[in-house]
VMD Tcl script that draws the C-alpha trace (Angstrom):
set ca {
  {58.55 114.81 132.44}
  {55.12 115.64 133.84}
  {53.08 118.66 132.79}
  {53.35 119.98 136.33}
  {57.13 119.87 136.13}
  {57.17 121.62 132.77}
  {55.05 124.46 134.03}
  {56.82 125.17 137.28}
  {57.92 128.82 137.72}
  {61.00 130.02 135.90}
  {62.67 131.01 139.18}
  {62.67 127.32 140.19}
  {64.26 126.26 136.92}
  {66.88 128.96 136.45}
  {69.68 126.89 138.02}
  {69.82 124.61 134.98}
  {70.10 127.65 132.71}
  {72.85 129.47 134.57}
  {75.53 128.40 132.11}
  {73.56 129.77 129.19}
  {73.75 133.37 130.40}
  {77.48 133.41 129.82}
  {76.74 133.45 126.08}
  {75.56 137.05 126.27}
  {76.29 140.01 128.53}
  {73.64 139.97 131.23}
  {73.38 143.76 131.22}
  {72.67 143.69 127.50}
  {69.98 141.07 127.90}
  {68.29 142.97 130.72}
  {68.45 146.23 128.78}
  {67.41 144.69 125.48}
  {64.64 142.38 126.62}
  {63.12 144.28 129.51}
  {61.92 142.85 132.79}
  {59.06 140.91 131.22}
  {61.34 138.74 129.11}
  {64.27 138.34 131.47}
  {64.39 136.10 134.52}
  {66.24 138.92 136.30}
  {63.65 140.87 138.33}
  {63.83 144.10 140.24}
  {64.51 143.57 143.91}
  {61.29 143.21 145.85}
  {59.13 142.65 142.74}
  {56.63 139.81 142.95}
  {57.63 136.71 140.98}
  {55.52 136.04 137.90}
  {54.63 132.36 138.16}
  {52.56 132.12 134.98}
  {53.66 129.61 132.30}
  {55.90 131.47 129.86}
  {55.72 131.01 126.10}
  {57.68 132.47 123.19}
  {57.31 131.96 119.45}
  {60.11 132.07 116.93}
  {59.70 135.28 114.89}
  {59.10 133.45 111.63}
  {57.77 130.10 110.40}
  {59.67 128.12 107.75}
  {58.26 128.38 104.22}
  {58.22 124.94 102.59}
  {56.13 125.91 99.57}
  {57.65 124.74 96.28}
  {55.56 126.84 93.91}
  {55.38 130.63 94.37}
  {57.92 130.31 97.18}
  {59.02 133.94 96.97}
  {55.41 135.17 97.15}
  {54.96 133.50 100.53}
  {58.47 133.85 101.93}
  {57.72 136.68 104.36}
  {54.39 135.16 105.40}
  {56.10 133.13 108.12}
  {56.68 136.34 110.07}
  {53.02 137.25 109.84}
  {51.96 133.79 111.00}
  {54.21 134.05 114.05}
  {52.98 137.55 114.83}
  {49.27 136.66 114.77}
  {49.89 133.50 116.79}
  {51.64 135.63 119.43}
  {48.62 137.94 119.49}
  {46.24 135.00 119.85}
  {48.14 133.40 122.73}
  {48.65 136.76 124.44}
  {44.87 137.04 124.63}
  {45.13 134.58 127.53}
  {46.06 136.62 130.60}
  {47.00 133.41 132.43}
  {50.09 133.14 130.19}
  {53.16 135.34 129.85}
  {53.93 135.62 126.14}
  {57.24 137.17 125.10}
  {57.03 139.91 122.48}
  {58.35 139.17 119.00}
  {60.94 141.97 119.05}
  {62.58 140.51 122.16}
  {63.06 137.13 120.50}
  {64.26 138.73 117.26}
  {66.83 140.72 119.20}
  {68.32 137.55 120.68}
  {68.43 135.95 117.22}
  {70.29 138.97 115.86}
  {72.71 139.27 118.78}
  {73.59 135.57 118.74}
  {73.51 135.26 114.93}
  {71.03 132.42 115.32}
  {68.76 133.61 112.55}
  {71.35 133.26 109.79}
  {69.88 129.93 108.69}
  {66.62 130.22 106.75}
  {65.20 127.26 108.69}
  {64.62 126.96 112.43}
  {65.13 123.59 114.13}
  {64.43 122.40 117.66}
  {68.01 123.01 118.84}
  {67.89 126.66 117.78}
  {64.42 127.06 119.28}
  {65.54 125.59 122.62}
  {68.67 127.77 122.70}
  {66.70 130.94 122.06}
  {64.09 129.88 124.60}
  {66.77 129.58 127.27}
  {68.13 133.02 126.45}
  {64.75 134.69 126.80}
  {63.86 132.65 129.89}
  {60.71 130.78 128.84}
  {59.21 127.37 129.55}
  {57.89 126.62 126.05}
  {59.43 127.70 122.72}
  {57.14 127.36 119.71}
  {58.30 127.10 116.09}
  {57.05 125.57 112.87}
  {56.55 125.79 109.15}
  {53.94 125.88 106.41}
  {53.32 124.67 102.88}
  {50.84 126.07 100.36}
  {50.06 123.77 97.43}
  {49.09 124.84 93.88}
  {45.39 124.62 94.82}
  {45.81 127.10 97.66}
  {45.58 124.56 100.46}
  {47.79 125.37 103.42}
  {49.28 122.92 105.89}
  {50.65 124.52 109.03}
  {52.86 122.45 111.35}
  {53.77 123.72 114.81}
  {56.07 122.25 117.44}
  {56.69 123.22 121.03}
  {60.05 122.54 122.70}
  {60.40 122.09 126.43}
  {63.27 124.52 126.92}
  {64.65 122.75 129.96}
  {65.03 119.39 128.20}
  {65.23 120.49 124.52}
  {62.64 117.79 123.78}
  {59.74 118.40 121.40}
  {56.83 118.13 123.83}
  {53.88 118.76 121.54}
  {53.07 118.87 117.82}
  {50.02 120.31 116.08}
  {49.02 120.32 112.41}
  {46.16 122.21 110.80}
  {45.15 122.09 107.14}
  {42.72 124.41 105.39}
  {42.44 126.79 102.48}
  {45.01 129.57 102.70}
  {42.12 132.02 102.41}
  {41.11 130.93 105.92}
  {44.53 131.61 107.43}
  {43.38 134.06 110.10}
  {40.79 131.62 111.41}
  {43.34 128.78 111.17}
  {45.63 130.65 113.56}
  {42.85 131.06 116.11}
  {42.16 127.32 115.96}
  {45.86 126.61 116.27}
  {46.23 128.79 119.38}
  {43.37 126.90 121.03}
  {44.97 123.56 120.17}
  {48.31 124.65 121.59}
  {46.66 125.79 124.80}
  {44.99 122.43 125.28}
  {47.84 120.26 124.02}
  {50.43 121.92 126.26}
  {47.97 121.84 129.18}
  {48.26 125.60 129.56}
  {45.62 127.57 131.46}
  {42.43 127.79 129.37}
  {41.40 130.96 127.62}
  {39.31 133.09 129.99}
  {35.60 133.13 129.25}
  {34.66 135.98 126.93}
  {38.28 136.68 125.94}
  {38.67 138.64 122.72}
  {39.97 136.55 119.82}
  {41.94 138.96 117.63}
  {41.77 137.01 114.37}
  {38.09 136.06 114.44}
  {35.86 138.62 112.75}
  {33.42 138.38 109.82}
  {35.75 140.53 107.71}
  {38.64 138.13 108.36}
  {36.88 135.32 106.47}
  {36.40 137.28 103.25}
  {38.45 136.19 100.22}
  {41.89 137.75 100.01}
  {42.15 138.87 103.63}
  {45.13 136.62 104.30}
  {47.03 138.71 101.76}
  {46.71 141.67 104.12}
  {48.82 139.62 106.51}
  {51.37 139.05 103.74}
  {51.64 142.83 103.31}
  {52.28 143.24 107.02}
  {54.80 140.39 107.03}
  {56.76 141.99 104.19}
  {56.90 145.24 106.15}
  {58.21 143.39 109.20}
  {60.78 141.59 107.07}
  {62.07 144.87 105.61}
  {62.21 146.37 109.10}
  {64.19 143.38 110.41}
  {66.61 143.75 107.50}
  {67.21 147.43 108.36}
  {65.59 148.72 105.16}
  {63.70 151.72 106.59}
  {62.44 153.28 103.36}
  {61.04 149.99 102.09}
  {59.59 149.12 105.49}
  {57.87 152.51 105.76}
  {56.26 152.13 102.34}
  {55.07 148.60 103.13}
  {53.64 149.53 106.54}
  {51.70 152.38 104.88}
  {50.47 150.02 102.15}
  {49.27 147.57 104.80}
  {47.42 150.32 106.67}
  {45.81 151.65 103.48}
  {44.58 148.27 102.25}
  {43.59 146.52 105.49}
  {40.15 147.01 107.09}
  {40.29 148.35 110.62}
  {38.16 145.42 111.82}
  {40.92 142.83 111.33}
  {44.53 142.45 112.46}
  {44.09 145.17 115.09}
  {47.33 144.39 116.92}
  {49.29 144.42 113.67}
  {47.65 147.74 112.73}
  {48.78 149.31 116.02}
  {52.33 148.17 115.44}
  {52.29 149.38 111.83}
  {51.08 152.80 112.97}
  {53.84 152.93 115.57}
  {56.49 151.93 113.03}
  {55.26 154.54 110.55}
  {55.69 157.22 113.22}
  {59.15 155.96 114.16}
  {60.39 155.53 110.59}
  {58.94 158.85 109.46}
  {60.77 160.67 112.24}
  {63.98 158.71 111.67}
  {63.96 157.26 115.20}
}
mol new
graphics top color blue
foreach p $ca { graphics top sphere $p radius 0.5 }
foreach p [lrange $ca 0 end-1] q [lrange $ca 1 end] { graphics top cylinder $p $q radius 0.2 }
display resetview
């Protein structure tokens, strides 16, 4: 299938997905995902013809040693990659919570590992062109290998694969590089000139900064598991220990979750 075919608007491809919508109540999808994530649009609204991308809410942890230490990190990796891709206004990137909601409703996140079939199924439910998933390994010397795959949701075929390897200390910069590679490899619109790159800052390259992302990921994991007291404590810990010059998007979410969890909402 040509790149042009893969990137055609969702409203031209929805016929092949019609059968999928019977898996969930349409009203629930519209209410839960919001207009940005659903192919159902308000009458008279202009069609959004941008290529649409979603990322599975967590990356598989293949590390053998210290597995538990890194287990939640996959959620942080996915979150920063979403932020990086969303910096390109020529794309429509689905928010993490919307994808997580579909996983929960369809019980598709029960398995600890995500494969291409699950990724394609979730991609159809949220109405995207490209569904991205992957995994990582950190060896005893602290070297990280990060593998990412993109599934063409219409065909369920893996259309592109990227691998980056570097010291785990450089994780935030790795994710910026990875977002650029995905943009080019999937032939998506290029990043606009002068676009802000959320993960690239001098502070982000200092030793230990990737562990700030682990703190955030653990908070997200506790929140997903409906453990409000633990999630609140972890979000506060992340905010206390993370410089304001890095992970700005994650800081905004953590502040929002602290307000919500503190008020019991």
